[in-house]
BALOBA-1460 file (C-alpha; in Angstrom, 3 decimals):
// residues 116
<rec num="1" residu="m" x="-17.891" y="15.492" z="7.044"/>
<rec num="2" residu="y" x="-15.654" y="12.423" z="6.783"/>
<rec num="3" residu="l" x="-17.709" y="10.421" z="9.295"/>
<rec num="4" residu="n" x="-21.043" y="11.623" z="7.956"/>
<rec num="5" residu="d" x="-20.161" y="10.835" z="4.345"/>
<rec num="6" residu="h" x="-18.923" y="7.371" z="5.268"/>
<rec num="7" residu="q" x="-22.297" y="6.650" z="6.876"/>
<rec num="8" residu="r" x="-23.866" y="7.428" z="3.520"/>
<rec num="9" residu="s" x="-21.224" y="5.976" z="1.213"/>
<rec num="10" residu="s" x="-23.891" y="4.354" z="-0.975"/>
<rec num="11" residu="f" x="-24.743" y="7.838" z="-2.284"/>
<rec num="12" residu="y" x="-21.189" y="8.426" z="-3.491"/>
<rec num="13" residu="e" x="-20.958" y="4.894" z="-4.881"/>
<rec num="14" residu="a" x="-24.183" y="5.497" z="-6.839"/>
<rec num="15" residu="l" x="-22.415" y="8.476" z="-8.420"/>
<rec num="16" residu="g" x="-19.446" y="6.254" z="-9.275"/>
<rec num="17" residu="m" x="-17.209" y="7.873" z="-6.669"/>
<rec num="18" residu="d" x="-15.077" y="6.456" z="-3.896"/>
<rec num="19" residu="t" x="-16.201" y="8.059" z="-0.632"/>
<rec num="20" residu="t" x="-12.772" y="8.065" z="0.996"/>
<rec num="21" residu="e" x="-10.982" y="9.368" z="-2.086"/>
<rec num="22" residu="f" x="-13.556" y="12.140" z="-2.566"/>
<rec num="23" residu="n" x="-13.440" y="13.165" z="1.098"/>
<rec num="24" residu="m" x="-9.650" y="13.264" z="1.170"/>
<rec num="25" residu="h" x="-9.663" y="15.426" z="-1.962"/>
<rec num="26" residu="v" x="-12.137" y="17.836" z="-0.365"/>
<rec num="27" residu="l" x="-10.103" y="17.927" z="2.869"/>
<rec num="28" residu="h" x="-6.857" y="18.616" z="0.980"/>
<rec num="29" residu="e" x="-8.424" y="21.395" z="-1.092"/>
<rec num="30" residu="t" x="-10.149" y="22.936" z="1.929"/>
<rec num="31" residu="n" x="-6.885" y="22.807" z="3.838"/>
<rec num="32" residu="k" x="-5.126" y="24.672" z="1.012"/>
<rec num="33" residu="t" x="-7.760" y="27.402" z="1.187"/>
<rec num="34" residu="v" x="-7.600" y="27.589" z="4.988"/>
<rec num="35" residu="g" x="-3.812" y="27.777" z="4.753"/>
<rec num="36" residu="r" x="-4.155" y="31.119" z="2.982"/>
<rec num="37" residu="v" x="-5.799" y="32.577" z="6.067"/>
<rec num="38" residu="f" x="-4.183" y="30.791" z="8.999"/>
<rec num="39" residu="p" x="-0.457" y="30.552" z="9.697"/>
<rec num="40" residu="q" x="-0.621" y="26.810" z="10.424"/>
<rec num="41" residu="v" x="-2.946" y="24.041" z="9.282"/>
<rec num="42" residu="i" x="-3.307" y="20.344" z="9.988"/>
<rec num="43" residu="d" x="-1.185" y="18.127" z="7.763"/>
<rec num="44" residu="t" x="-3.840" y="16.283" z="5.762"/>
<rec num="45" residu="y" x="-1.117" y="14.559" z="3.714"/>
<rec num="46" residu="n" x="0.377" y="12.918" z="6.796"/>
<rec num="47" residu="p" x="-0.669" y="9.215" z="6.686"/>
<rec num="48" residu="e" x="-1.475" y="9.438" z="10.409"/>
<rec num="49" residu="f" x="-4.265" y="11.924" z="9.608"/>
<rec num="50" residu="k" x="-6.173" y="9.485" z="7.371"/>
<rec num="51" residu="e" x="-5.454" y="6.546" z="9.686"/>
<rec num="52" residu="r" x="-7.050" y="8.403" z="12.573"/>
<rec num="53" residu="l" x="-10.058" y="9.413" z="10.476"/>
<rec num="54" residu="d" x="-10.536" y="5.812" z="9.348"/>
<rec num="55" residu="s" x="-10.252" y="4.664" z="12.949"/>
<rec num="56" residu="m" x="-13.011" y="7.107" z="13.914"/>
<rec num="57" residu="v" x="-15.180" y="5.800" z="11.041"/>
<rec num="58" residu="a" x="-14.813" y="2.267" z="12.444"/>
<rec num="59" residu="m" x="-15.651" y="3.463" z="15.965"/>
<rec num="60" residu="n" x="-18.643" y="5.385" z="14.642"/>
<rec num="61" residu="k" x="-19.945" y="2.175" z="13.016"/>
<rec num="62" residu="q" x="-19.521" y="0.366" z="16.334"/>
<rec num="63" residu="l" x="-21.460" y="3.103" z="18.144"/>
<rec num="64" residu="s" x="-24.247" y="2.923" z="15.555"/>
<rec num="65" residu="a" x="-24.461" y="-0.862" z="15.867"/>
<rec num="66" residu="i" x="-24.682" y="-0.627" z="19.640"/>
<rec num="67" residu="g" x="-27.356" y="2.073" z="19.351"/>
<rec num="68" residu="e" x="-29.437" y="-0.112" z="17.041"/>
<rec num="69" residu="s" x="-29.118" y="-3.216" z="19.223"/>
<rec num="70" residu="d" x="-31.922" y="-4.537" z="21.404"/>
<rec num="71" residu="a" x="-29.799" y="-4.340" z="24.548"/>
<rec num="72" residu="p" x="-31.107" y="-2.375" z="27.533"/>
<rec num="73" residu="e" x="-30.138" y="1.299" z="27.485"/>
<rec num="74" residu="i" x="-27.808" y="0.953" z="30.469"/>
<rec num="75" residu="m" x="-25.903" y="-1.822" z="28.668"/>
<rec num="76" residu="k" x="-25.714" y="0.253" z="25.506"/>
<rec num="77" residu="s" x="-24.263" y="3.141" z="27.488"/>
<rec num="78" residu="l" x="-21.690" y="0.909" z="29.148"/>
<rec num="79" residu="q" x="-20.712" y="-0.611" z="25.807"/>
<rec num="80" residu="k" x="-20.326" y="2.825" z="24.239"/>
<rec num="81" residu="l" x="-18.124" y="4.325" z="26.980"/>
<rec num="82" residu="p" x="-14.762" y="2.797" z="25.962"/>
<rec num="83" residu="i" x="-15.456" y="3.499" z="22.286"/>
<rec num="84" residu="i" x="-16.291" y="7.134" z="23.032"/>
<rec num="85" residu="a" x="-13.125" y="7.415" z="25.136"/>
<rec num="86" residu="n" x="-11.061" y="6.066" z="22.231"/>
<rec num="87" residu="f" x="-12.864" y="8.414" z="19.839"/>
<rec num="88" residu="v" x="-11.989" y="11.400" z="22.023"/>
<rec num="89" residu="g" x="-8.405" y="10.138" z="22.111"/>
<rec num="90" residu="e" x="-8.284" y="10.101" z="18.314"/>
<rec num="91" residu="l" x="-9.690" y="13.638" z="18.151"/>
<rec num="92" residu="l" x="-7.107" y="14.803" z="20.657"/>
<rec num="93" residu="a" x="-4.322" y="13.104" z="18.699"/>
<rec num="94" residu="l" x="-5.498" y="14.868" z="15.522"/>
<rec num="95" residu="f" x="-5.526" y="18.174" z="17.370"/>
<rec num="96" residu="l" x="-1.994" y="17.585" z="18.641"/>
<rec num="97" residu="m" x="-0.522" y="16.540" z="15.295"/>
<rec num="98" residu="k" x="2.354" y="18.704" z="14.131"/>
<rec num="99" residu="p" x="0.855" y="21.351" z="11.834"/>
<rec num="100" residu="v" x="2.287" y="22.564" z="8.554"/>
<rec num="101" residu="e" x="2.968" y="26.187" z="7.760"/>
<rec num="102" residu="g" x="0.186" y="28.045" z="5.979"/>
<rec num="103" residu="g" x="0.668" y="30.660" z="3.309"/>
<rec num="104" residu="t" x="-0.336" y="33.734" z="5.270"/>
<rec num="105" residu="y" x="1.515" y="36.986" z="5.255"/>
<rec num="106" residu="d" x="1.243" y="40.183" z="7.214"/>
<rec num="107" residu="m" x="0.158" y="43.381" z="5.564"/>
<rec num="108" residu="a" x="1.393" y="46.717" z="6.806"/>
<rec num="109" residu="s" x="-1.481" y="48.600" z="8.391"/>
<rec num="110" residu="n" x="-0.985" y="51.663" z="6.211"/>
<rec num="111" residu="e" x="-1.232" y="49.585" z="3.001"/>
<rec num="112" residu="t" x="-4.667" y="48.132" z="3.625"/>
<rec num="113" residu="a" x="-7.835" y="49.825" z="2.562"/>
<rec num="114" residu="l" x="-11.462" y="48.800" z="2.409"/>
<rec num="115" residu="t" x="-12.630" y="48.632" z="-1.193"/>
<rec num="116" residu="y" x="-16.115" y="48.306" z="-2.584"/>
């Protein structure tokens, strides 16, 4: 979502919105909802989280520019390799970030019932 929306930031700007601010709001709110279901969630308030997302936006722009260039396909592929490797590194770093505790709780099995 973050990368996709930043590719189309003109849409959000036309609505008078800041793409990054809107996306971070959506990510924070989604994370709160997810935290009700899962015991741990990614810390979207950690500055490292946004820094890594912004880094991936920059890399995504580089990949797009290379893809749109007139260079031969083999050169494009070679130019993209280190960027893709860095991108994967950022994804891995996000995955390995220390999570925060969610708001889940266990229900005793005899207290649950299916209701219609």
